[in-house]
Residue frames as a rotation matrix with the C-alpha (Angstrom) as fourth column:
MET 1
-0.913 0.407 -0.008 136.21
-0.364 -0.825 -0.432 87.86
-0.182 -0.392 0.902 110.23
SER 2
-0.670 0.724 0.166 132.64
0.720 0.688 -0.094 86.73
-0.182 0.057 -0.982 110.77
SER 3
-0.795 0.461 0.394 129.58
-0.167 -0.791 0.588 88.48
0.583 0.402 0.706 109.48
LEU 4
-0.789 0.581 0.200 126.49
-0.230 0.022 -0.973 89.12
-0.570 -0.814 0.116 111.57
ARG 5
-0.785 0.617 0.056 123.23
0.358 0.377 0.855 87.61
0.507 0.691 -0.516 110.49
ALA 6
-0.757 0.593 0.273 119.93
-0.649 -0.638 -0.415 89.34
-0.072 -0.491 0.868 111.24
PHE 7
-0.813 0.567 -0.133 116.80
0.553 0.823 0.129 87.42
0.182 0.031 -0.983 112.20
ARG 8
-0.691 0.662 0.288 113.18
-0.576 -0.746 0.333 88.61
0.436 0.065 0.898 112.00
CYS 9
-0.768 0.513 0.383 110.36
-0.097 0.498 -0.862 87.53
-0.633 -0.699 -0.333 114.32
GLU 10
-0.856 0.453 0.250 107.61
0.461 0.448 0.766 85.82
0.235 0.771 -0.592 112.42
ILE 11
0.026 0.939 -0.343 104.91
0.999 -0.039 -0.031 87.54
-0.043 -0.342 -0.939 114.49
CYS 12
0.616 0.268 -0.741 105.96
0.448 -0.893 0.050 91.16
-0.648 -0.363 -0.670 115.16
GLY 13
0.822 -0.303 0.482 108.70
0.443 -0.193 -0.876 91.63
0.359 0.933 -0.024 112.55
VAL 14
0.799 -0.599 0.053 111.33
-0.493 -0.602 0.628 92.88
-0.344 -0.528 -0.776 114.99
VAL 15
0.742 -0.633 -0.221 114.86
0.116 0.446 -0.888 92.29
0.660 0.633 0.404 113.58
THR 16
0.752 -0.559 0.349 117.95
-0.551 -0.244 0.798 91.48
-0.360 -0.793 -0.492 115.64
THR 17
0.283 -0.762 -0.583 121.48
-0.488 0.409 -0.771 90.22
0.826 0.503 -0.256 115.20
ASN 18
-0.835 -0.516 0.194 121.57
-0.391 0.307 -0.867 89.09
0.388 -0.800 -0.458 118.85
PRO 19
0.012 0.963 -0.270 118.60
-0.441 0.248 0.863 86.72
0.897 0.109 0.427 119.38
LEU 20
-0.957 -0.282 0.060 118.88
-0.159 0.340 -0.927 86.24
0.241 -0.897 -0.370 123.16
TYR 21
-0.650 0.716 0.255 115.82
-0.145 0.213 -0.966 84.50
-0.746 -0.665 -0.035 124.62
TRP 22
-0.120 0.581 -0.805 114.46
-0.992 -0.104 0.073 83.80
-0.041 0.807 0.589 121.13
PHE 23
-0.031 0.214 0.976 112.94
-0.176 0.961 -0.216 80.47
-0.984 -0.178 0.008 120.05
LEU 24
-0.783 -0.130 -0.608 112.85
-0.622 0.148 0.769 78.45
-0.010 0.980 -0.197 116.88
VAL 25
0.217 0.821 0.528 109.87
-0.426 0.566 -0.706 76.59
-0.878 -0.072 0.472 115.54
GLU 26
-0.922 -0.361 -0.139 110.42
-0.301 0.444 0.844 73.87
-0.243 0.820 -0.518 112.98
CYS 27
-0.041 0.999 -0.008 107.21
-0.554 -0.029 -0.832 73.57
-0.832 -0.030 0.555 111.08
GLY 28
-0.982 -0.166 -0.093 106.35
-0.174 0.590 0.788 70.65
-0.076 0.790 -0.609 108.87
SER 29
-0.433 0.877 -0.207 103.05
-0.465 -0.021 0.885 69.43
0.772 0.480 0.417 107.55
PRO 30
0.314 0.659 -0.684 102.22
0.260 0.633 0.729 66.88
0.913 -0.407 0.027 110.29
ARG 31
0.357 -0.231 -0.905 104.26
0.932 0.158 0.327 68.41
0.067 -0.960 0.271 113.16
LEU 32
0.580 -0.260 0.772 105.44
-0.172 -0.965 -0.196 71.58
0.796 -0.020 -0.604 114.83
THR 33
0.370 -0.554 -0.746 108.53
0.873 0.481 0.076 71.53
0.317 -0.680 0.661 117.09
VAL 34
0.898 -0.101 0.428 109.61
-0.212 -0.952 0.220 74.30
0.385 -0.289 -0.876 119.45
LEU 35
0.342 -0.868 -0.360 113.31
0.850 0.449 -0.274 74.62
0.400 -0.213 0.892 120.17
ARG 36
0.623 -0.301 -0.722 115.44
0.260 -0.791 0.554 77.00
-0.738 -0.533 -0.415 122.16
TRP 37
0.869 -0.216 -0.446 117.59
-0.479 -0.597 -0.644 79.17
-0.127 0.773 -0.622 119.96
GLU 38
0.237 -0.837 0.493 120.41
0.376 0.547 0.748 77.41
-0.896 0.008 0.444 118.14
LEU 39
0.021 -0.267 -0.964 122.29
-0.651 -0.735 0.190 79.27
-0.759 0.623 -0.189 115.43
ASP 40
-0.907 -0.405 0.117 122.84
-0.199 0.657 0.728 76.06
-0.371 0.636 -0.676 113.42
SER 41
-0.482 0.805 0.345 119.13
0.790 0.570 -0.227 75.28
-0.379 0.163 -0.911 113.34
ALA 42
0.042 0.534 -0.844 118.11
0.127 -0.841 -0.526 78.89
-0.991 -0.085 -0.103 112.66
GLY 43
-0.481 -0.338 -0.809 119.31
-0.675 -0.447 0.588 78.67
-0.560 0.828 -0.013 109.09
LYS 44
-0.794 0.234 0.561 117.20
0.402 0.895 0.196 75.66
-0.456 0.381 -0.805 108.13
PRO 45
-0.883 0.424 0.201 114.54
-0.020 -0.462 0.887 76.36
0.468 0.779 0.416 105.51
ASP 46
0.001 0.953 -0.302 111.68
0.423 0.273 0.864 75.19
0.906 -0.129 -0.403 107.78
ALA 47
-0.480 -0.247 -0.842 112.87
0.877 -0.158 -0.453 77.21
-0.021 -0.956 0.292 110.83
ARG 48
0.396 0.593 0.701 110.67
0.406 -0.798 0.446 80.04
0.824 0.108 -0.557 112.02
HIS 49
-0.679 -0.722 -0.131 112.20
0.518 -0.346 -0.782 82.68
0.520 -0.599 0.609 114.32
LEU 50
0.450 0.887 0.107 110.22
0.435 -0.322 0.841 83.97
0.780 -0.332 -0.530 117.28
CYS 51
-0.193 -0.664 0.723 111.33
-0.175 -0.702 -0.691 86.73
0.966 -0.259 0.019 119.70
GLY 52
-0.748 -0.084 0.658 109.79
-0.658 -0.034 -0.752 85.28
0.085 -0.996 -0.030 122.88
GLU 53
-0.914 0.361 0.188 107.42
0.256 0.869 -0.423 82.87
-0.316 -0.339 -0.886 124.55
ALA 54
-0.124 0.932 -0.339 104.31
-0.106 -0.353 -0.930 84.94
-0.987 -0.079 0.142 123.85
HIS 55
0.034 0.106 -0.994 105.02
-0.955 -0.291 -0.063 84.94
-0.296 0.951 0.091 120.11
VAL 56
-0.947 -0.280 -0.156 105.67
-0.306 0.936 0.175 81.19
0.097 0.213 -0.972 120.18
GLN 57
-0.612 0.778 0.142 102.17
0.307 0.399 -0.864 80.84
-0.729 -0.486 -0.483 121.64
VAL 58
0.145 0.646 -0.750 100.66
-0.562 -0.570 -0.600 83.02
-0.814 0.508 0.280 118.92
TYR 59
-0.439 -0.399 -0.805 102.45
-0.896 0.257 0.362 81.05
0.063 0.880 -0.470 116.21
MET 60
-0.994 0.065 0.092 101.29
0.047 0.981 -0.186 77.72
-0.103 -0.181 -0.978 117.69
SER 61
-0.297 0.950 -0.098 97.72
0.085 -0.076 -0.994 78.96
-0.951 -0.303 -0.058 117.95
ARG 62
0.154 0.296 -0.943 97.70
-0.857 -0.435 -0.277 80.00
-0.492 0.851 0.187 114.29
TRP 63
-0.738 -0.458 -0.496 99.24
-0.646 0.693 0.321 76.69
0.196 0.557 -0.807 113.28
PHE 64
-0.817 0.505 0.278 96.59
0.248 0.743 -0.621 74.73
-0.520 -0.439 -0.733 115.17
GLU 65
0.054 0.882 -0.467 93.88
-0.284 -0.435 -0.855 76.84
-0.957 0.178 0.227 113.55
SER 66
-0.058 -0.105 -0.993 95.26
-0.990 -0.123 0.071 76.16
-0.129 0.987 -0.097 110.07
VAL 67
-0.934 -0.316 -0.167 95.60
-0.332 0.940 0.078 72.41
0.133 0.128 -0.983 110.71
PHE 68
-0.782 0.623 0.030 92.19
0.472 0.622 -0.625 71.91
-0.408 -0.475 -0.780 112.27
HIS 69
-0.337 0.685 -0.646 90.14
-0.537 -0.703 -0.466 74.41
-0.774 0.190 0.605 110.27
ARG 70
-0.806 0.170 0.567 87.74
0.511 0.684 0.521 72.54
-0.299 0.709 -0.638 108.03
PRO 71
-0.832 0.554 -0.011 85.16
-0.463 -0.684 0.563 74.26
0.305 0.474 0.826 105.81
GLY 72
-0.016 0.948 -0.318 81.66
-0.271 0.302 0.914 73.79
0.962 0.101 0.252 107.15
LEU 73
-0.389 -0.196 -0.900 82.82
0.739 0.517 -0.432 73.07
0.550 -0.833 -0.056 110.67
ILE 74
0.582 0.675 0.453 80.63
0.189 -0.654 0.732 74.85
0.791 -0.340 -0.508 113.20
THR 75
-0.512 -0.802 -0.308 82.67
0.603 -0.079 -0.794 76.81
0.612 -0.592 0.524 115.72
ARG 76
0.339 0.576 -0.743 81.65
0.931 -0.319 0.178 78.59
-0.135 -0.752 -0.645 118.89
GLN 77
0.141 -0.235 0.962 81.71
0.422 -0.864 -0.273 82.39
0.896 0.444 -0.022 118.75
């Protein structure tokens, strides 16, 4: 008998045991990799779970901001 595992979206917090159309993001210091959902990869410590394409885009945007944000850098408003 197998047990169901629940996954939570990193952006909106929705929880599901059936992650159809979800994506995985593997996030390391120098790189970010977007993958289609694979149960084996979903359990990795660096895997981030995202419930759809729009939330992948939000996650990527936040990642870029964190990587390229430098104190004192002048940005457009």
